[in-house]
C-alpha positions in Angstrom: 129.2 -32.2 -87.4 132.3 -33.0 -85.3 135.1 -30.4 -84.6 138.8 -30.6 -84.3 139.5 -28.8 -81.0 142.5 -27.6 -79.0 142.4 -26.4 -75.4 145.3 -24.0 -74.6 146.2 -23.6 -70.9 144.8 -27.0 -70.3 146.2 -27.5 -66.8 145.1 -24.2 -65.4 141.9 -23.7 -63.3 139.8 -22.4 -66.3 141.4 -25.0 -68.7 140.4 -27.8 -66.3 136.8 -26.4 -66.2 136.8 -26.1 -70.0 137.4 -29.9 -70.2 134.5 -30.6 -67.8 132.1 -28.2 -69.5 132.9 -29.6 -73.0 132.0 -33.0 -71.7 128.9 -31.9 -69.8 127.5 -30.1 -72.8 128.3 -33.0 -75.1 130.3 -30.7 -77.4 130.7 -32.4 -80.8 134.4 -33.2 -80.5 136.0 -35.0 -83.5 139.5 -34.8 -82.1 140.9 -32.8 -79.2 144.4 -31.9 -78.0 145.5 -30.2 -74.8 148.3 -27.7 -74.9 150.3 -25.9 -72.2 153.6 -24.5 -71.4 156.8 -26.6 -71.2 156.4 -27.2 -67.5 153.1 -29.0 -68.0 154.1 -31.1 -71.1 153.6 -34.8 -70.4 151.0 -34.4 -67.7 148.0 -36.6 -68.1 144.5 -35.1 -68.2 141.1 -36.8 -68.5 138.4 -35.9 -70.9 135.1 -37.7 -71.4 136.5 -40.9 -69.9 139.8 -40.9 -71.9 143.2 -39.9 -70.7 145.2 -37.5 -72.8 148.8 -36.3 -72.6 149.4 -32.6 -72.5 151.4 -31.4 -75.5 153.7 -28.4 -75.9 152.2 -25.1 -77.0 153.8 -24.3 -80.3 152.8 -23.2 -83.8 152.8 -26.8 -85.2 150.3 -27.9 -82.6 147.5 -25.9 -84.4 147.7 -27.8 -87.7 144.2 -29.1 -88.5 142.5 -27.5 -85.5 139.2 -25.7 -86.2 138.5 -24.1 -82.8 140.9 -23.2 -80.1 139.7 -22.5 -76.5 142.4 -20.6 -74.8 143.0 -19.5 -71.2 146.5 -18.2 -70.7 148.1 -15.0 -69.4 147.7 -12.1 -71.9 151.4 -12.2 -72.9 151.0 -15.8 -74.0 147.8 -15.1 -75.8 149.3 -12.1 -77.7 151.9 -14.5 -79.1 149.9 -17.7 -79.8 146.3 -16.7 -80.6 147.3 -15.0 -83.9 149.5 -18.1 -84.7 146.5 -20.3 -84.2 144.3 -18.0 -86.3 146.8 -17.9 -89.1 146.8 -21.8 -89.1 143.1 -21.6 -89.9 141.5 -22.0 -86.4 139.0 -19.6 -84.8 140.3 -18.8 -81.3 138.0 -18.1 -78.3 140.4 -16.3 -76.0 139.8 -15.9 -72.3 142.6 -13.5 -71.6 142.2 -9.7 -71.6 144.6 -9.3 -74.5 142.0 -9.0 -77.3 138.9 -7.7 -75.6 139.1 -4.1 -76.8 140.6 -4.9 -80.2 138.0 -3.6 -82.7 138.7 -6.6 -85.0 137.9 -9.1 -82.2 134.3 -9.4 -81.1 133.6 -9.5 -77.4 130.8 -12.0 -77.1 128.3 -13.2 -74.6 126.1 -15.7 -76.5 122.9 -14.7 -74.7 123.5 -11.0 -75.6 125.4 -10.4 -78.9 126.1 -13.8 -80.7 125.8 -12.1 -84.1 129.2 -10.5 -83.4 130.8 -13.8 -83.9 130.5 -13.2 -87.7 132.9 -10.2 -87.4 136.0 -12.0 -86.0 138.3 -10.4 -88.6 141.5 -11.6 -86.9 140.1 -15.1 -86.3 139.9 -14.3 -82.6 136.8 -14.0 -80.4 137.4 -12.4 -77.0 135.7 -13.9 -73.9 134.7 -11.0 -71.6 135.6 -10.3 -68.0 133.9 -12.4 -65.3 131.9 -9.4 -64.0 130.9 -8.1 -67.4 129.4 -11.4 -68.6 126.7 -11.9 -65.9 126.1 -8.1 -65.9 125.3 -8.3 -69.6 123.2 -11.5 -69.3 121.0 -10.0 -66.6 120.6 -6.6 -68.2 120.1 -7.6 -71.9 116.3 -8.5 -71.5 115.8 -5.2 -69.7 117.8 -3.2 -72.3 115.5 -4.7 -74.9 112.5 -3.1 -73.1 114.2 0.3 -72.9 117.7 1.4 -73.8 120.1 1.6 -70.8 121.4 5.0 -70.0 123.5 4.3 -66.9 124.7 1.4 -64.8 126.1 1.6 -61.3 127.5 -1.7 -60.2 129.2 -2.8 -57.0 130.7 -6.2 -57.0 131.3 -8.8 -54.3 134.0 -11.0 -56.0 135.1 -14.4 -54.8 138.6 -15.5 -54.0 138.7 -17.8 -57.0 138.9 -14.7 -59.2 142.6 -14.9 -58.4 142.6 -18.5 -59.7 144.0 -21.5 -57.8 146.5 -19.4 -55.9 143.7 -17.2 -54.6 141.8 -20.2 -53.2 145.0 -21.6 -51.7 145.7 -18.3 -50.0 142.1 -18.0 -48.7 141.8 -21.5 -47.5 145.0 -21.2 -45.5 143.5 -18.2 -43.7 140.1 -19.6 -42.8 140.9 -22.2 -40.2 143.2 -20.1 -38.0 140.8 -17.1 -38.4 137.9 -19.3 -37.2 139.9 -20.5 -34.2 141.0 -16.9 -33.3 144.6 -17.7 -34.2 147.1 -15.6 -36.1 146.3 -15.6 -39.8 149.2 -16.2 -42.2 150.2 -13.3 -44.4 148.4 -13.2 -47.8 150.2 -14.6 -50.8 147.8 -14.0 -53.7 145.4 -11.4 -52.3 146.5 -7.9 -51.5 145.4 -8.2 -47.9 143.8 -10.8 -45.5 140.5 -12.0 -47.0 139.2 -14.1 -44.1 136.8 -12.0 -42.2 137.5 -9.0 -44.4 136.8 -7.3 -47.7 139.4 -5.8 -50.1 138.7 -2.9 -52.3 142.1 -2.8 -53.9 142.8 -6.5 -54.9 143.7 -5.4 -58.4 146.2 -3.0 -59.9 145.3 0.7 -59.5 145.3 2.7 -62.7 145.9 6.3 -63.5 142.2 7.3 -63.4 141.9 6.1 -59.8 140.0 3.0 -60.8 141.4 -0.5 -60.6 142.2 -2.5 -63.7 139.1 -4.7 -62.9 136.8 -1.7 -62.7 138.1 -0.2 -66.0 137.4 -3.6 -67.7 133.8 -3.5 -66.5 133.3 0.0 -68.0 135.0 -0.7 -71.3 133.8 -4.2 -71.9 130.1 -3.6 -70.9 130.0 -0.7 -73.4 131.5 -2.9 -76.1 129.2 -5.8 -75.5 126.1 -3.6 -75.8 127.6 -1.7 -78.7 127.1 1.7 -77.0 130.2 3.7 -76.2 128.0 6.4 -74.6 126.5 4.1 -72.0 127.3 5.3 -68.5 129.0 2.6 -66.3 130.2 3.3 -62.8 131.8 0.3 -61.0 133.3 -0.5 -57.6 134.9 -3.9 -57.5 135.4 -5.6 -54.1 136.9 -8.9 -53.1 134.9 -10.8 -50.4 135.5 -14.0 -48.4 133.6 -16.3 -50.7 135.3 -19.2 -52.5 133.4 -19.3 -55.8 130.8 -17.1 -57.6 130.7 -13.3 -57.9 127.8 -11.2 -56.8 126.7 -7.8 -58.2 124.5 -5.1 -56.8 123.2 -3.2 -59.8 121.4 0.1 -60.2 120.4 0.6 -63.9 118.7 3.7 -65.4 116.7 3.3 -68.6 115.3 5.8 -71.2 111.8 5.3 -69.7 110.3 3.8 -66.6 110.1 0.0 -66.5 107.6 -1.6 -64.0 108.6 -4.4 -61.7 106.1 -6.7 -63.4 107.5 -5.8 -66.9 111.1 -6.4 -65.7 110.3 -9.7 -64.0 108.4 -11.0 -67.0 111.4 -10.2 -69.3 113.9 -11.7 -66.9 111.8 -14.9 -66.4 112.0 -15.8 -70.1 115.5 -14.6 -70.8 118.0 -17.2 -71.9 120.6 -18.1 -69.2 118.7 -16.3 -66.4 117.2 -17.8 -63.3 114.8 -15.3 -61.7 114.4 -15.7 -58.0 111.2 -14.5 -56.3 111.8 -12.5 -53.1 108.1 -12.7 -52.1 108.8 -16.5 -51.7 111.9 -15.9 -49.6 114.1 -16.6 -52.6 117.3 -14.6 -53.3 120.4 -15.3 -55.3 123.4 -16.5 -53.3 126.9 -17.7 -54.4 126.0 -21.2 -53.2 123.2 -21.2 -55.8 125.5 -20.2 -58.6 128.6 -22.3 -57.8 128.9 -25.1 -60.3 126.2 -23.6 -62.6 126.3 -22.0 -66.1 123.3 -19.8 -65.3 123.0 -16.2 -64.0 120.8 -15.8 -61.0 118.8 -12.6 -60.7 116.7 -11.3 -57.8 115.8 -8.4 -55.5 114.3 -6.6 -58.5 112.9 -3.3 -57.2 112.2 0.3 -58.1 114.8 3.0 -57.4 112.9 5.3 -55.0 115.2 8.2 -56.1 114.8 7.8 -59.9 111.6 6.8 -61.7 113.6 5.4 -64.7 115.8 3.1 -62.6 115.7 -0.3 -61.1 117.9 -2.1 -58.5 118.7 -5.8 -58.8 121.1 -8.4 -57.4 122.9 -10.8 -59.7 125.1 -13.9 -58.9 127.1 -16.1 -61.3 129.9 -18.7 -61.1 132.9 -16.6 -62.2 134.9 -19.7 -63.3 132.1 -21.2 -65.3 129.8 -18.6 -66.8 132.4 -15.9 -66.1 135.0 -17.8 -68.1 135.0 -21.5 -69.2 131.3 -22.0 -70.0 130.9 -18.7 -71.8 133.9 -19.7 -74.0 132.4 -23.1 -74.8 129.0 -21.5 -75.6 130.8 -19.2 -78.0 132.3 -22.3 -79.7 128.8 -23.9 -79.9 127.5 -20.7 -81.6 130.4 -20.8 -84.1 129.1 -24.2 -85.2 125.4 -23.3 -85.0 125.9 -20.3 -87.2 128.0 -22.2 -89.8 131.1 -20.1 -89.1 133.0 -23.3 -88.4 132.2 -25.9 -90.9 
């Protein structure tokens, strides 16, 4: 079948990647329109060898659209995603606006695709860029034995702040490398070149950042277990693209290394790297990929029911654009969009 599609936020960093991922994955596009705010109207964007003109984001633009891929600020999403759904489209929304809404499934296709059938508001939420690879890596292990607790420390790239983050980071790198004065940060909360930042997100009342609270709440929702223990520390590091995660996970029973590696090796969307061969996941492996790289799988010497592992994924692709496109593919495969 072919699908009538709209990409909202088409000129942003994730919107640009959505166009590329749709073309790379040969998504069955019948027609496509690119929507954005007034300041981007009239810009030209390329998709699958054809140039398109960006149209104004408005209610009338959703007429006849079956699937909307949206990447906008939450305030814009709260206004326009319900409008698109009311017009008959199913919206895959990349903002944080709908993630914890009980009527909007929070979906990682390798983990809980069946939840797509429960989009009661016509909106499917795309999870946070840390929660997605975390869930992809842990789902095959969770299937072996239920997860009781996750401790995760993240090493998140500058691109998590979008294009402005990369501009800020790139402006710092050359003078830092030359031993010169580094310009004041404009997107990050502190200098990132030669540094790490533990507070690059808004601090919330419980002492955790907004990002850390997202990891807790979204991971529980993805796995459908509100009692799952999740303890995160999110850190910004001087890397351009791809987030890394150091994960300690406790299960209901012991899982052997051989058992864990066998499950990970055959898991969809996972690349298991073998440390005995000198292989270990790095951001340079993940950048530009839709896969989640897993390695350094080892027993926790302090807990017989726990494992440690290292996970890396491209935060802009699998952490955002590609996961959204995969959700759209599943909507078609499951006959939800006809």
